[in-house]
LUMKERO-893478 format. One record per residue (C-alpha): residue number from 1; residue in three letters; x, y, z. Coordinates in nm, 4 decimals, decimal comma. Layout:
<NUM; ALA; <X; Y; Z>> ...
% end
This chain:
<1; MET; <0,0004; -0,0037; -0,0078>> <2; ALA; <0,2812; 0,2396; 0,0924>> <3; ILE; <0,4658; 0,1554; -0,2336>> <4; ALA; <0,1343; 0,2295; -0,4322>> <5; LEU; <0,1081; 0,5668; -0,2734>> <6; LYS; <0,4697; 0,6650; -0,3445>> <7; LYS; <0,4259; 0,5491; -0,7141>> <8; ALA; <0,1033; 0,7688; -0,7274>> <9; GLY; <0,2930; 1,0617; -0,6007>> <10; TYR; <0,1491; 1,0687; -0,2442>> <11; HIS; <0,4315; 1,1381; 0,0022>> <12; ASP; <0,2410; 1,2764; 0,3178>> <13; PHE; <0,1644; 0,9506; 0,4961>> <14; VAL; <0,2939; 0,7346; 0,7652>> <15; VAL; <0,2860; 0,3588; 0,8333>> <16; LEU; <0,2132; 0,2823; 1,1895>> <17; GLU; <0,3789; -0,0379; 1,3021>> <18; LYS; <0,3188; -0,1955; 1,6433>> <19; GLU; <0,6415; -0,3848; 1,6477>> <20; ASP; <1,0040; -0,2716; 1,6248>> <21; ASP; <1,0544; -0,4114; 1,2628>> <22; LEU; <0,8404; -0,4765; 0,9794>> <23; GLY; <0,7447; -0,8169; 0,8239>> <24; GLY; <0,4270; -0,9155; 1,0026>> <25; THR; <0,3605; -1,2847; 0,9703>> <26; TRP; <0,7225; -1,3453; 0,8534>> <27; ARG; <0,8668; -1,1370; 1,1415>> <28; ASP; <0,6600; -1,3133; 1,4173>> <29; ASN; <0,6611; -1,6776; 1,2991>> <30; GLN; <1,0180; -1,8023; 1,3470>> <31; TYR; <0,9631; -2,1503; 1,4524>> <32; PRO; <1,1883; -2,4292; 1,3061>> <33; GLY; <1,0967; -2,5145; 0,9452>> <34; CYS; <0,8752; -2,2072; 0,8918>> <35; ALA; <0,8202; -2,1507; 0,5257>> <36; CYS; <0,5623; -2,0497; 0,2628>> <37; ASP; <0,3109; -2,3000; 0,1106>> <38; VAL; <0,2649; -2,1003; -0,1875>> <39; PRO; <0,5487; -2,1262; -0,4570>> <40; SER; <0,8000; -1,8443; -0,4203>> <41; PRO; <0,7606; -1,6881; -0,7722>> <42; LEU; <0,3941; -1,6258; -0,6920>> <43; TYR; <0,4414; -1,5216; -0,3267>> <44; SER; <0,6150; -1,1871; -0,4229>> <45; TYR; <0,4840; -0,8525; -0,5607>> <46; SER; <0,3980; -0,8603; -0,9315>> <47; TYR; <0,6132; -0,5510; -0,9890>> <48; GLU; <0,9014; -0,6979; -0,7975>> <49; LEU; <0,9753; -1,0487; -0,8923>> <50; SER; <1,2768; -1,1809; -0,7082>> <51; PRO; <1,5229; -1,4151; -0,8829>> <52; SER; <1,6994; -1,4776; -0,5510>> <53; TRP; <1,4595; -1,7484; -0,4032>> <54; THR; <1,6790; -2,0425; -0,3174>> <55; ARG; <1,3849; -2,2756; -0,2955>> <56; LEU; <1,0614; -2,3254; -0,4728>> <57; PHE; <0,8773; -2,2647; -0,1370>> <58; ALA; <1,0717; -1,9814; 0,0316>> <59; PRO; <1,1734; -2,0160; 0,3952>> <60; GLN; <1,0710; -1,7413; 0,6327>> <61; GLN; <1,3972; -1,5696; 0,6556>> <62; GLU; <1,4154; -1,5182; 0,2853>> <63; ILE; <1,0498; -1,3683; 0,2761>> <64; TRP; <1,1268; -1,1325; 0,5627>> <65; ASP; <1,4596; -1,0280; 0,3899>> <66; TYR; <1,2551; -0,9613; 0,0655>> <67; LEU; <1,0074; -0,7404; 0,2401>> <68; ARG; <1,2702; -0,5388; 0,4010>> <69; MET; <1,4381; -0,5153; 0,0730>> <70; CYS; <1,1337; -0,3954; -0,1001>> <71; ALA; <1,0681; -0,1309; 0,1782>> <72; ARG; <1,4234; 0,0134; 0,1221>> <73; LYS; <1,4268; -0,0030; -0,2574>> <74; TYR; <1,0843; 0,1893; -0,2944>> <75; GLY; <1,1673; 0,4306; -0,0205>> <76; VAL; <0,8854; 0,3561; 0,2175>> <77; ASP; <1,1049; 0,2443; 0,5139>> <78; THR; <1,1386; 0,6338; 0,6000>> <79; HIS; <0,7667; 0,6541; 0,6414>> <80; ILE; <0,7424; 0,3760; 0,9091>> <81; ARG; <0,6847; 0,4643; 1,2733>> <82; TYR; <0,7840; 0,1573; 1,4779>> <83; GLY; <0,6646; 0,0783; 1,8272>> <84; SER; <0,3441; 0,2597; 1,7385>> <85; LYS; <0,0535; 0,0262; 1,8423>> <86; ILE; <-0,2706; 0,1797; 1,7740>> <87; GLN; <-0,4875; 0,2480; 2,0840>> <88; ARG; <-0,7833; 0,3947; 1,9105>> <89; MET; <-0,8943; 0,5702; 1,5909>> <90; ASP; <-1,1948; 0,8025; 1,5921>> <91; TRP; <-1,3726; 0,9932; 1,3041>> <92; ASP; <-1,4057; 1,3612; 1,3728>> <93; GLU; <-1,7108; 1,4555; 1,1725>> <94; GLN; <-1,6522; 1,8303; 1,2064>> <95; ALA; <-1,2959; 1,8213; 1,0843>> <96; ARG; <-1,3550; 1,5462; 0,8453>> <97; ARG; <-1,0396; 1,3840; 0,9806>> <98; TRP; <-0,9439; 1,0656; 1,1531>> <99; ALA; <-0,7840; 1,1110; 1,4906>> <100; ILE; <-0,5447; 0,8399; 1,5703>> <101; THR; <-0,3781; 0,7728; 1,9067>> <102; THR; <-0,0899; 0,5468; 1,9382>> <103; GLY; <0,1465; 0,4464; 2,2292>> <104; LYS; <0,3901; 0,7052; 2,0953>> <105; GLY; <0,1812; 1,0045; 1,9958>> <106; SER; <-0,1337; 1,1089; 1,8059>> <107; TYR; <-0,2021; 1,1829; 1,4396>> <108; ARG; <-0,4619; 1,3513; 1,2407>> <109; SER; <-0,5211; 1,1737; 0,8922>> <110; ARG; <-0,7578; 1,2366; 0,6040>> <111; ALA; <-0,7666; 0,8624; 0,5278>> <112; VAL; <-0,6758; 0,5366; 0,7044>> <113; VAL; <-0,5791; 0,2015; 0,5535>> <114; ALA; <-0,6090; -0,0800; 0,8234>> <115; ALA; <-0,3387; -0,3206; 0,7072>> <116; GLY; <-0,2776; -0,5238; 1,0135>> <117; GLY; <-0,3211; -0,8702; 0,8436>> <118; GLY; <-0,5309; -1,1550; 0,9685>> <119; LEU; <-0,2616; -1,3950; 1,1293>> <120; HIS; <-0,1096; -1,2028; 1,4183>> <121; ILE; <-0,3499; -1,2730; 1,7136>> <122; PRO; <-0,2579; -1,6132; 1,8498>> <123; ALA; <-0,5384; -1,8405; 1,9299>> <124; CYS; <-0,4813; -2,0113; 2,2512>> <125; PRO; <-0,7304; -2,2962; 2,3510>> <126; ASP; <-0,9282; -2,2610; 2,6719>> <127; ILE; <-0,8236; -2,5762; 2,8639>> <128; PRO; <-0,8778; -2,6020; 3,2302>> <129; GLY; <-0,5523; -2,5685; 3,4217>> <130; MET; <-0,3514; -2,4044; 3,1457>> <131; ASP; <-0,1962; -2,1456; 3,3880>> <132; SER; <-0,0876; -2,4146; 3,6407>> <133; PHE; <0,1486; -2,5834; 3,4069>> <134; GLY; <0,5007; -2,5867; 3,5599>> <135; GLY; <0,7173; -2,6142; 3,2525>> <136; ALA; <0,7852; -2,3918; 2,9609>> <137; ALA; <0,4801; -2,3184; 2,7330>> <138; PHE; <0,4470; -2,1069; 2,4305>> <139; HIS; <0,2617; -2,0519; 2,1082>> <140; SER; <0,4230; -2,1562; 1,7876>> <141; SER; <0,4204; -1,7945; 1,6544>> <142; ARG; <0,6018; -1,6848; 1,9680>> <143; TRP; <0,8653; -1,9537; 1,9545>> <144; ASP; <1,0961; -1,9632; 2,2485>> <145; HIS; <1,4423; -2,0206; 2,1043>> <146; SER; <1,6022; -2,0450; 2,4604>> <147; CYS; <1,3990; -2,3539; 2,5390>> <148; ASP; <1,6156; -2,6636; 2,4738>> <149; LEU; <1,3957; -2,9468; 2,3706>> <150; ALA; <1,6777; -3,2080; 2,3823>> <151; GLY; <1,5745; -3,4925; 2,6154>> <152; GLN; <1,2591; -3,3302; 2,7236>> <153; GLN; <0,9105; -3,4557; 2,7358>> <154; VAL; <0,7319; -3,2360; 2,4889>> <155; ALA; <0,3676; -3,1908; 2,4055>> <156; VAL; <0,2352; -3,0274; 2,0906>> <157; ILE; <-0,1277; -2,9338; 2,0912>> <158; GLY; <-0,2615; -2,8826; 1,7476>> <159; THR; <-0,1948; -3,0192; 1,3813>> <160; GLY; <-0,2365; -2,7292; 1,1734>> <161; ALA; <-0,0149; -2,5465; 0,9134>> <162; SER; <0,2545; -2,4608; 1,1680>> <163; ALA; <0,2665; -2,7867; 1,3404>> <164; ILE; <0,3225; -2,9973; 1,0318>> <165; GLN; <0,6171; -2,7751; 0,9485>> <166; PHE; <0,7903; -2,7793; 1,2885>> <167; ILE; <0,7240; -3,1219; 1,4117>> <168; PRO; <0,9569; -3,2885; 1,1541>> <169; GLU; <1,2282; -3,0363; 1,2415>> <170; ILE; <1,2019; -3,1043; 1,6280>> <171; ALA; <1,0954; -3,4539; 1,6384>> <172; ALA; <1,4491; -3,6091; 1,6856>> <173; GLN; <1,5254; -3,3835; 1,9834>> <174; PRO; <1,2694; -3,4800; 2,2737>> <175; ALA; <1,3088; -3,7976; 2,4717>> <176; ARG; <0,9198; -3,8206; 2,4137>> <177; LEU; <0,7165; -3,6021; 2,1645>> <178; ARG; <0,3357; -3,6259; 2,2092>> <179; VAL; <0,1335; -3,4733; 1,9358>> <180; PHE; <-0,2268; -3,4067; 2,0451>> <181; GLN; <-0,4647; -3,4034; 1,7309>> <182; ARG; <-0,8170; -3,3087; 1,7430>> <183; THR; <-0,8881; -3,3047; 1,3619>> <184; PRO; <-0,6499; -3,4577; 1,1068>> <185; PRO; <-0,5689; -3,2338; 0,8015>> <186; TRP; <-0,5623; -3,3430; 0,4486>> <187; LEU; <-0,1960; -3,3392; 0,3373>> <188; HIS; <-0,0399; -3,3277; -0,0135>> <189; PRO; <0,3218; -3,3990; -0,0837>> <190; ARG; <0,5308; -3,0907; -0,0747>> <191; PRO; <0,6941; -3,0477; -0,4149>> <192; ASP; <0,9761; -2,8403; -0,2772>> <193; ALA; <1,3182; -2,8167; -0,4165>> <194; PRO; <1,6227; -2,6069; -0,4242>> <195; ILE; <1,6471; -2,3486; -0,6999>> <196; PRO; <2,0157; -2,3799; -0,8424>> <197; ALA; <2,2221; -2,0681; -0,8764>> <198; THR; <2,2400; -2,1344; -1,2473>> <199; VAL; <1,8589; -2,1227; -1,2695>> <200; ARG; <1,8504; -1,8080; -1,0505>> <201; GLY; <2,0849; -1,6331; -1,2676>> <202; ARG; <1,8838; -1,7257; -1,5825>> <203; LEU; <1,5623; -1,5887; -1,4288>> <204; GLU; <1,7484; -1,2582; -1,3425>> <205; ALA; <1,8762; -1,2362; -1,6948>> <206; ALA; <1,5462; -1,3065; -1,8592>> <207; PRO; <1,2596; -1,1249; -1,6676>> <208; LEU; <1,0056; -1,2415; -1,9297>> <209; THR; <1,0941; -1,6042; -1,8290>> <210; ALA; <1,0401; -1,5218; -1,4748>> <211; ARG; <0,7077; -1,3576; -1,5558>> <212; ALA; <0,6006; -1,6581; -1,7506>> <213; LEU; <0,6772; -1,8860; -1,4572>> <214; ARG; <0,4880; -1,6860; -1,2189>> <215; ASP; <0,1864; -1,6771; -1,4529>> <216; ALA; <0,2115; -2,0563; -1,4974>> <217; ILE; <0,1951; -2,1075; -1,1306>> <218; TYR; <-0,0923; -1,8810; -1,0950>> <219; TRP; <-0,3169; -2,0404; -1,3380>> <220; MET; <-0,2179; -2,3879; -1,1948>> <221; LEU; <-0,3427; -2,2923; -0,8530>> <222; GLU; <-0,6380; -2,0905; -0,9931>> <223; ALA; <-0,7659; -2,4021; -1,1609>> <224; ARG; <-0,8411; -2,5574; -0,8212>> <225; ALA; <-1,1177; -2,2977; -0,7594>> <226; PHE; <-1,3590; -2,5113; -0,9837>> <227; GLY; <-1,3788; -2,7544; -0,6874>> <228; PHE; <-1,3540; -2,5291; -0,4016>> <229; ALA; <-1,6259; -2,2776; -0,5060>> <230; VAL; <-1,7984; -2,4254; -0,8085>> <231; HIS; <-1,8791; -2,7848; -0,7135>> <232; PRO; <-1,7100; -2,9871; -0,4317>> <233; ALA; <-1,7265; -3,3037; -0,6388>> <234; LEU; <-1,4593; -3,1759; -0,8678>> <235; LEU; <-1,2195; -3,2009; -0,5578>> <236; ALA; <-1,2056; -3,5676; -0,5986>> <237; PRO; <-0,8708; -3,5738; -0,7828>> <238; LEU; <-0,7177; -3,3767; -0,4957>> <239; GLU; <-0,8524; -3,6192; -0,2352>> <240; THR; <-0,7298; -3,9128; -0,4392>> <241; VAL; <-0,3619; -3,7421; -0,4282>> <242; ALA; <-0,4035; -3,7051; -0,0503>> <243; ARG; <-0,5174; -4,0559; 0,0196>> <244; ARG; <-0,2240; -4,2125; -0,1914>> <245; HIS; <0,0218; -3,9862; -0,0081>> <246; LEU; <-0,1069; -4,1129; 0,3189>> <247; GLU; <-0,1177; -4,4824; 0,2192>> <248; HIS; <0,2359; -4,4509; 0,0657>> <249; GLN; <0,3872; -4,2974; 0,3847>> <250; VAL; <0,1993; -4,4747; 0,6545>> <251; ALA; <0,1881; -4,8515; 0,6563>> <252; ASP; <0,0210; -4,9054; 1,0002>> <253; PRO; <-0,3424; -4,9308; 0,9415>> <254; GLU; <-0,4292; -4,7917; 1,2981>> <255; LEU; <-0,2264; -4,4913; 1,2630>> <256; ARG; <-0,3510; -4,4412; 0,9105>> <257; ALA; <-0,7094; -4,4450; 1,0481>> <258; LYS; <-0,6333; -4,1740; 1,2933>> <259; LEU; <-0,4700; -3,9527; 1,0090>> <260; THR; <-0,7597; -3,9976; 0,7814>> <261; PRO; <-0,9935; -3,6971; 0,7873>> <262; ASP; <-1,3685; -3,7553; 0,7773>> <263; TYR; <-1,4602; -3,4445; 0,5901>> <264; THR; <-1,4340; -3,3324; 0,2192>> <265; ILE; <-1,1033; -3,2333; 0,1260>> <266; GLY; <-1,0646; -2,8391; 0,0961>> <267; CYS; <-1,3152; -2,7866; 0,3852>> <268; LYS; <-1,0079; -2,7101; 0,5787>> <269; ARG; <-0,6854; -2,5760; 0,4365>> <270; ILE; <-0,4906; -2,8411; 0,2503>> <271; LEU; <-0,1453; -2,8686; 0,3862>> <272; LEU; <0,1642; -2,9491; 0,2095>> <273; SER; <0,4384; -3,1913; 0,3675>> <274; SER; <0,6558; -3,4936; 0,2676>> <275; SER; <0,8042; -3,5129; 0,6108>> <276; TYR; <0,5098; -3,4872; 0,8651>> <277; TYR; <0,3882; -3,8516; 0,8273>> <278; PRO; <0,7492; -3,9989; 0,8671>> <279; ALA; <0,8040; -3,7777; 1,1789>> <280; LEU; <0,4964; -3,9267; 1,3484>> <281; GLN; <0,6201; -4,2759; 1,2962>> <282; ARG; <0,9590; -4,2189; 1,4836>> <283; PRO; <0,9852; -4,4406; 1,7890>> <284; ASN; <0,9766; -4,1419; 2,0387>> <285; VAL; <0,6738; -3,9863; 1,8831>> <286; ASP; <0,3002; -4,0536; 1,9830>> <287; LEU; <-0,0034; -3,9287; 1,8119>> <288; ILE; <-0,2748; -3,8836; 2,0620>> <289; THR; <-0,6363; -3,8321; 1,9347>> <290; ASP; <-0,8242; -3,8434; 2,2752>> <291; ARG; <-0,9757; -3,4996; 2,3767>> <292; ILE; <-0,7793; -3,3028; 2,6249>> <293; SER; <-0,9632; -3,2502; 2,9537>> <294; GLU; <-0,7228; -3,0463; 3,1527>> <295; ILE; <-0,3641; -2,9454; 3,1842>> <296; THR; <-0,1791; -2,9929; 3,5221>> <297; PRO; <0,1453; -2,8710; 3,6611>> <298; ALA; <0,3035; -3,2057; 3,5321>> <299; GLY; <0,1414; -3,2301; 3,1771>> <300; VAL; <-0,1596; -3,3030; 2,9907>> <301; VAL; <-0,4567; -3,5177; 3,0908>> <302; THR; <-0,6836; -3,6681; 2,8236>> <303; ALA; <-1,0677; -3,7509; 2,8432>> <304; ASP; <-0,9792; -4,1194; 2,9138>> <305; GLY; <-0,7982; -4,0153; 3,2185>> <306; THR; <-0,4461; -4,0739; 3,1022>> <307; ALA; <-0,1950; -3,8350; 3,2334>> <308; HIS; <0,0791; -3,7475; 2,9727>> <309; PRO; <0,3875; -3,6036; 3,1370>> <310; ALA; <0,5301; -3,2861; 2,9746>> <311; ASP; <0,8321; -3,0501; 3,0433>> <312; VAL; <0,7289; -2,8375; 2,7629>> <313; ILE; <0,3873; -2,7487; 2,5883>> <314; ILE; <0,3876; -2,5970; 2,2399>> <315; TYR; <0,0470; -2,4670; 2,1308>> <316; ALA; <0,0125; -2,4898; 1,7493>> <317; THR; <-0,3395; -2,3704; 1,7523>> <318; GLY; <-0,3467; -2,0963; 1,4774>> <319; PHE; <-0,4876; -1,7451; 1,5008>> <320; ASN; <-0,7930; -1,5705; 1,5779>> <321; VAL; <-0,8717; -1,4267; 1,2271>> <322; THR; <-1,2018; -1,2598; 1,2915>> <323; GLU; <-1,0441; -1,0733; 1,5892>> <324; SER; <-0,7892; -0,8941; 1,3499>> <325; VAL; <-1,0998; -0,6874; 1,2639>> <326; THR; <-1,3033; -0,6942; 1,5877>> <327; ALA; <-1,0028; -0,6140; 1,8034>> <328; MET; <-0,9319; -0,2771; 1,6288>> <329; ASN; <-1,0745; 0,0108; 1,8339>> <330; VAL; <-1,2235; 0,2086; 1,5655>> <331; THR; <-1,5134; 0,4567; 1,5926>> <332; GLY; <-1,6699; 0,5974; 1,2844>> <333; ARG; <-1,9648; 0,8274; 1,2205>> <334; ASP; <-2,2291; 0,8670; 1,4917>> <335; GLY; <-2,0239; 0,6460; 1,7330>> <336; ARG; <-2,0422; 0,3306; 1,5158>> <337; GLN; <-1,8017; 0,0616; 1,6332>> <338; LEU; <-1,6017; -0,1291; 1,3704>> <339; ALA; <-1,5862; -0,4128; 1,6096>> <340; ARG; <-1,9666; -0,4478; 1,5632>> <341; GLU; <-1,9869; -0,3502; 1,2032>> <342; GLY; <-1,6703; -0,4741; 1,0301>> <343; LEU; <-1,7277; -0,8464; 0,9870>> <344; GLU; <-1,9151; -0,7398; 0,6811>> <345; ALA; <-1,7409; -0,5121; 0,4206>> <346; TYR; <-1,7734; -0,4287; 0,0656>> <347; TYR; <-1,5215; -0,6501; -0,1081>> <348; GLY; <-1,3632; -0,6776; 0,2307>> <349; ILE; <-1,2397; -0,3123; 0,1998>> <350; THR; <-1,4994; -0,0456; 0,2957>> <351; VAL; <-1,7781; -0,0187; 0,5584>> <352; PRO; <-2,0738; 0,2181; 0,5669>> <353; GLY; <-2,0193; 0,4856; 0,8487>> <354; PHE; <-1,6544; 0,4750; 0,8207>> <355; PRO; <-1,5578; 0,7472; 0,5680>> <356; ASN; <-1,2139; 0,7235; 0,4115>> <357; PHE; <-1,1487; 0,4078; 0,5809>> <358; PHE; <-1,0210; 0,1080; 0,4038>> <359; MET; <-0,9094; -0,2392; 0,5000>> <360; LEU; <-0,6521; -0,4751; 0,3453>> <361; LEU; <-0,7250; -0,8468; 0,4087>> <362; GLY; <-1,0528; -0,7559; 0,5666>> <363; PRO; <-1,3529; -0,9998; 0,5870>> <364; ASN; <-1,3889; -1,2561; 0,2955>> <365; THR; <-1,0787; -1,1663; 0,1115>> <366; GLY; <-0,8638; -1,4648; 0,1696>> <367; SER; <-0,8000; -1,7055; -0,1110>> <368; GLY; <-0,8499; -2,0597; -0,0362>> <369; HIS; <-0,6539; -2,1856; -0,3462>> <370; ASN; <-0,4173; -1,9034; -0,4486>> <371; SER; <-0,1682; -1,6529; -0,3253>> <372; VAL; <-0,2853; -1,3799; -0,0666>> <373; VAL; <-0,0394; -1,1267; -0,2235>> <374; PHE; <-0,2496; -1,1402; -0,5455>> <375; MET; <-0,5547; -1,0514; -0,3396>> <376; ILE; <-0,3644; -0,7711; -0,1395>> <377; GLU; <-0,2504; -0,6074; -0,4801>> <378; SER; <-0,6204; -0,6174; -0,5993>> <379; GLN; <-0,7343; -0,4419; -0,2712>> <380; VAL; <-0,4563; -0,1797; -0,2989>> <381; GLN; <-0,5653; -0,1070; -0,6553>> <382; HIS; <-0,9251; -0,0513; -0,5369>> <383; ILE; <-0,8130; 0,1763; -0,2660>> <384; MET; <-0,6057; 0,3801; -0,5045>> <385; SER; <-0,9203; 0,3988; -0,7151>> <386; CYS; <-1,1031; 0,5456; -0,4228>> <387; LEU; <-0,8401; 0,8024; -0,3504>> <388; ARG; <-0,8296; 0,9200; -0,7090>> <389; ILE; <-1,2049; 0,9696; -0,6851>> <390; LEU; <-1,1339; 1,2123; -0,3962>> <391; ALA; <-0,8596; 1,3919; -0,5709>> <392; ARG; <-1,0365; 1,4244; -0,9089>> <393; ASP; <-1,3651; 1,5623; -0,7367>> <394; GLN; <-1,1866; 1,7628; -0,4795>> <395; ALA; <-1,4040; 1,5827; -0,2389>> <396; GLU; <-1,3730; 1,5431; 0,1383>> <397; THR; <-1,5018; 1,1866; 0,1925>> <398; ILE; <-1,5758; 0,8539; 0,0257>> <399; GLU; <-1,7768; 0,5667; 0,1770>> <400; VAL; <-1,9583; 0,2585; 0,0612>> <401; SER; <-2,3343; 0,2936; 0,0675>> <402; PRO; <-2,5348; 0,0524; 0,2977>> <403; ASP; <-2,7386; -0,0664; -0,0113>> <404; ALA; <-2,4255; -0,1516; -0,1986>> <405; LEU; <-2,2761; -0,3526; 0,0981>> <406; ARG; <-2,6077; -0,5261; 0,1621>> <407; ARG; <-2,6456; -0,6500; -0,2040>> <408; PHE; <-2,2836; -0,7607; -0,2168>> <409; ASN; <-2,2912; -0,9425; 0,1155>> <410; THR; <-2,6174; -1,1191; 0,0359>> <411; GLY; <-2,4670; -1,2540; -0,2955>> <412; LEU; <-2,1453; -1,3402; -0,1254>> <413; GLN; <-2,3073; -1,5481; 0,1497>> <414; ARG; <-2,5221; -1,7316; -0,0998>> <415; ARG; <-2,2191; -1,8480; -0,2903>> <416; LEU; <-2,0194; -1,9150; 0,0248>> <417; GLY; <-2,3281; -2,1430; 0,1292>> <418; ARG; <-2,2591; -2,3731; -0,1477>> <419; ALA; <-1,8948; -2,3850; -0,1265>> <420; VAL; <-1,6910; -2,6756; 0,0311>> <421; TRP; <-1,6001; -2,4711; 0,3353>> <422; SER; <-1,9536; -2,4602; 0,4384>> <423; THR; <-2,0684; -2,8071; 0,2998>> <424; GLY; <-1,7639; -3,0159; 0,3596>> <425; GLY; <-1,8456; -3,1331; 0,7051>> <426; CYS; <-1,5882; -2,9648; 0,9062>> <427; THR; <-1,5497; -2,6670; 1,1457>> <428; SER; <-1,2500; -2,4262; 1,0595>> <429; TRP; <-1,1048; -2,0815; 1,1249>> <430; TYR; <-1,2813; -1,9695; 0,8071>> <431; LEU; <-1,6012; -1,9738; 1,0104>> <432; ASP; <-1,7150; -1,7359; 1,2885>> <433; ALA; <-1,8911; -1,8587; 1,6035>> <434; ALA; <-2,2198; -1,8577; 1,4235>> <435; GLY; <-2,0836; -2,0717; 1,1363>> <436; VAL; <-2,0702; -1,7804; 0,8881>> <437; ASN; <-1,7641; -1,7843; 0,6531>> <438; ARG; <-1,5902; -1,4322; 0,7308>> <439; ALA; <-1,2513; -1,5174; 0,5869>> <440; LEU; <-1,2650; -1,6513; 0,2058>> <441; TRP; <-1,3610; -1,5210; -0,1201>> <442; PRO; <-1,6024; -1,7646; -0,2801>> <443; GLY; <-1,4538; -1,7800; -0,6230>> <444; PHE; <-1,1814; -1,7276; -0,8531>> <445; SER; <-0,9110; -1,4670; -0,7651>> <446; PHE; <-0,9116; -1,3217; -1,1089>> <447; GLU; <-1,2901; -1,2412; -1,0619>> <448; TYR; <-1,2135; -1,0590; -0,7501>> <449; TRP; <-0,9486; -0,8654; -0,9252>> <450; ALA; <-1,1726; -0,7675; -1,2111>> <451; ARG; <-1,4582; -0,6708; -0,9807>> <452; THR; <-1,2222; -0,4397; -0,7533>> <453; TYR; <-0,9968; -0,3074; -1,0180>> <454; ARG; <-1,1930; 0,0258; -1,0399>> <455; ALA; <-1,4268; 0,1627; -0,7607>> <456; ARG; <-1,7752; 0,1802; -0,8929>> <457; ARG; <-1,9014; 0,5406; -0,8273>> <458; GLY; <-2,2536; 0,4229; -0,7930>> <459; ALA; <-2,1540; 0,2094; -0,4841>> <460; TYR; <-2,0116; 0,5077; -0,3014>> <461; THR; <-2,1262; 0,8277; -0,1398>> <462; VAL; <-1,8760; 1,1070; -0,2142>> <463; THR; <-1,9056; 1,4390; -0,0304>> <464; GLY; <-1,7248; 1,7606; -0,1228>> <465; PRO; <-1,5667; 1,9931; -0,2414>> <466; ALA; <-1,3068; 1,9920; 0,0300>> <467; THR; <-1,2533; 2,2902; 0,2516>> <468; PRO; <-0,8933; 2,3904; 0,3617>> <469; ALA; <-0,8106; 2,2069; 0,6984>> <470; CYS; <-0,7246; 2,4156; 0,9901>> 
% end
């Protein structure tokens, strides 16, 4: 977003960052084995293709370095104010400005873009006795690198995207590793491979080849949307791949049964790993599927009454995605609270009653089958289109109309109700407490791009002309 502003000639802006460095997800998540599950050529900005990725699926450090490089190259690093956690944002109707309060001072702004992301509030389970545990305990996104796992009794709670990456990395270290699984994920083999220096050199020397590679990966992933959003029966080939992967790597029928999901593939996120199943079959690793009833000072107790000793507990329980919106203390016109209004947004970007307020990765803008970077760039383009309307009309405010949001959300939820995320027989972080999908876009990502490319004036209320600010 900052780069787009600079390119368009906007220089009077700041980026308020709560931490002491940029990077978001790729700054916070530093657990062993952390890497992207989207191929590197696609998990990068369309205008800044990197020939430097050393693997097809980039590791965390390389992505973090890439983001910092982009900030320096495009001159947005000087706009960042670190350690500036937002305390509140309030719309001043008389001044037509946002009043923003941070831990390091206050700002007055004509427009606000909330770009906090969806994967930064750890989801910790509500298990009786958690606070009584006598050993080390941490969430995977807050990895304690000072904690030595060698020779320890280690419990991992959760088997989601982070767990299937770090469990193979740490499995050889503990005396006993117990993995507590509530719901097994569908796994595909991870087609990862190093990218040789000679190939990286050719991609750097031939930008059109790099572009063609990116486009090929995009359309390959995009084709999966037929099954996710058009008809779940079309996901059958993906389920066949997952079942064969499980059968090939797990010979024990009892363990294989524990690892076989009972829901349609795609209902939850499809994970990629070629090392997770082998790690679970190490002699010092146990997969436990009984429900956890409590945590004691000495370990974990399951519903069958078994006490499982633990020196270390690692929570691999994901993130509170909907709270990334509801936790923002934002007050719009007439005292409206974003925490109550913000789970429905026009293309996930704008909300009635919140003038000149925009979101990146707002409700229903996740892609269940493709790169989130593509979705973010589409949203940035839409926001820039709104800002151009303000500039062209010399207007003061722009906000989506309630009717436009209502029509959009009605159609959105109708489509989501037919998609595999709602019909596949699972419960996932895509759904809120009422079972409504607040996370994903229900179709092709290129459709989202086409529909958000230019802000439709008819969907927005624009007020103006602007008067000089005091």
